[in-house]
C-alpha positions as CSV (number, residue, x, y, z in Angstrom):
1,M,19.9,-52.9,-42.3
2,F,18.8,-49.3,-42.9
3,R,16.0,-49.7,-40.3
4,R,18.4,-50.9,-37.6
5,T,20.7,-47.9,-38.2
6,F,17.8,-45.5,-38.0
7,W,16.5,-46.9,-34.7
8,F,20.0,-47.2,-33.3
9,T,20.6,-43.5,-34.1
10,A,17.1,-42.5,-32.7
11,G,17.8,-44.4,-29.5
12,A,21.2,-42.9,-29.1
13,A,19.8,-39.3,-29.6
14,A,17.0,-40.0,-27.2
15,G,19.5,-41.2,-24.6
16,V,21.7,-38.1,-25.0
17,W,18.6,-35.9,-24.8
18,A,17.4,-37.7,-21.6
19,T,20.8,-37.6,-20.0
20,T,21.2,-33.9,-20.7
21,K,17.7,-33.2,-19.2
22,V,18.5,-35.2,-16.1
23,N,21.9,-33.6,-15.5
24,R,20.3,-30.1,-15.8
25,K,17.6,-31.0,-13.3
26,L,20.3,-32.4,-10.9
27,K,22.3,-29.2,-11.2
28,K,19.2,-27.2,-10.3
29,L,18.8,-29.2,-7.1
30,T,22.3,-28.7,-5.7
31,P,22.5,-26.7,-2.5
32,E,24.4,-23.8,-4.2
33,S,21.8,-23.6,-7.0
34,L,18.9,-23.7,-4.5
35,A,20.6,-20.9,-2.4
36,A,21.1,-18.8,-5.5
37,Q,17.4,-19.3,-6.5
38,A,16.3,-18.3,-3.0
39,A,18.5,-15.2,-3.1
40,N,17.1,-14.2,-6.5
41,K,13.5,-14.7,-5.3
42,A,14.2,-12.6,-2.2
43,I,15.7,-9.8,-4.2
44,D,12.7,-9.9,-6.5
45,A,10.3,-9.8,-3.6
46,G,12.3,-6.8,-2.1
47,H,12.0,-4.9,-5.4
48,R,8.2,-5.6,-5.5
49,L,7.9,-4.5,-1.9
50,K,9.8,-1.3,-2.6
51,D,7.6,-0.5,-5.6
52,F,4.5,-1.1,-3.5
53,A,5.9,1.3,-0.8
54,L,6.6,3.9,-3.4
55,D,3.1,3.6,-4.8
56,V,1.6,3.9,-1.3
57,R,3.7,7.0,-0.6
58,D,2.6,8.6,-3.9
59,G,-1.0,7.8,-3.2
60,M,-0.6,9.2,0.3
61,V,0.9,12.5,-1.0
62,E,-1.9,12.8,-3.5
63,R,-4.6,12.2,-1.0
64,E,-3.1,14.7,1.5
65,S,-3.1,17.3,-1.2
66,E,-6.7,16.6,-2.0
67,L,-7.6,16.8,1.7
68,G,-5.6,20.0,2.0
69,E,-7.6,21.6,-0.8
70,A,-10.9,20.4,0.6
71,L,-10.1,21.8,4.1
72,G,-8.5,25.0,2.8
73,L,-5.0,24.3,4.2
74,N,-3.3,25.0,0.9
75,R,-4.5,28.6,0.6
76,H,-2.1,31.5,0.9
77,P,-1.7,32.7,4.6
78,D,-2.8,36.2,3.7
79,A,-6.0,35.1,2.1
80,E,-9.3,36.2,3.7
81,L,-10.4,33.8,6.4
82,P,-14.0,32.4,6.3
83,A,-16.5,34.1,8.6
84,Q,-16.8,32.8,12.1
85,R,-19.8,30.5,12.7
86,R,-22.4,31.6,15.1
87,F,-24.7,29.3,16.9
88,A,-28.3,30.4,17.6
89,V,-29.4,30.1,21.3
90,I,-33.0,30.0,22.2
91,E,-33.7,32.7,24.8
92,N,-35.8,32.1,27.7
93,H,-37.0,35.5,28.8
94,S,-37.6,34.4,32.3
95,D,-34.1,33.2,32.9
96,K,-31.6,35.8,31.7
97,N,-28.7,34.3,33.7
98,K,-29.0,31.0,31.9
99,T,-28.8,32.8,28.5
100,K,-25.7,34.6,29.5
101,Y,-24.2,31.3,30.7
102,L,-25.0,29.7,27.4
103,E,-23.4,32.5,25.5
104,N,-20.2,32.4,27.4
105,T,-19.8,28.6,27.5
106,K,-17.9,26.7,24.9
107,F,-19.5,23.4,24.1
108,S,-17.2,20.5,23.1
109,Y,-18.3,17.0,23.0
110,N,-15.9,14.4,24.3
111,R,-17.1,10.9,23.7
112,N,-15.2,9.7,26.7
113,E,-17.1,11.9,29.1
114,D,-19.9,9.5,29.5
115,H,-17.8,6.7,30.7
C-alpha cells in the first residue's frame, strides 16, 4: 500500500512539473512574447552598436592626435618652423638656361598625368 501511494505521488508531481514546463514554453511562443523578445534583442543590438561606434570614435581621436604629433600639427603656432628643404640640381656647364629652368620649376608628381 505504501508503494502505491509513493508512485501515485511521484506521478502526480511529475505531471504537474511537465504541465508547468509545457505551459511556460507555450507562453514563450505567443506572438506578443515573440514580439517582446525581438524588441529586446533589437535594443541590445543597438546598445552594442552604440558602444562600438563610441570605441571607434575614441580610437579615431587617439590616432589623429598621434598623427598630429608625428606631423607637428599640434605645436604652438609661434614655434620655430623647420628649415626649408633644398634639392640639389646637377649643373651642366654647357647649358646654363636649362639649369635656370630647373631652379625655377616646381616639380610635382601627379600619378594621373601618365594616363
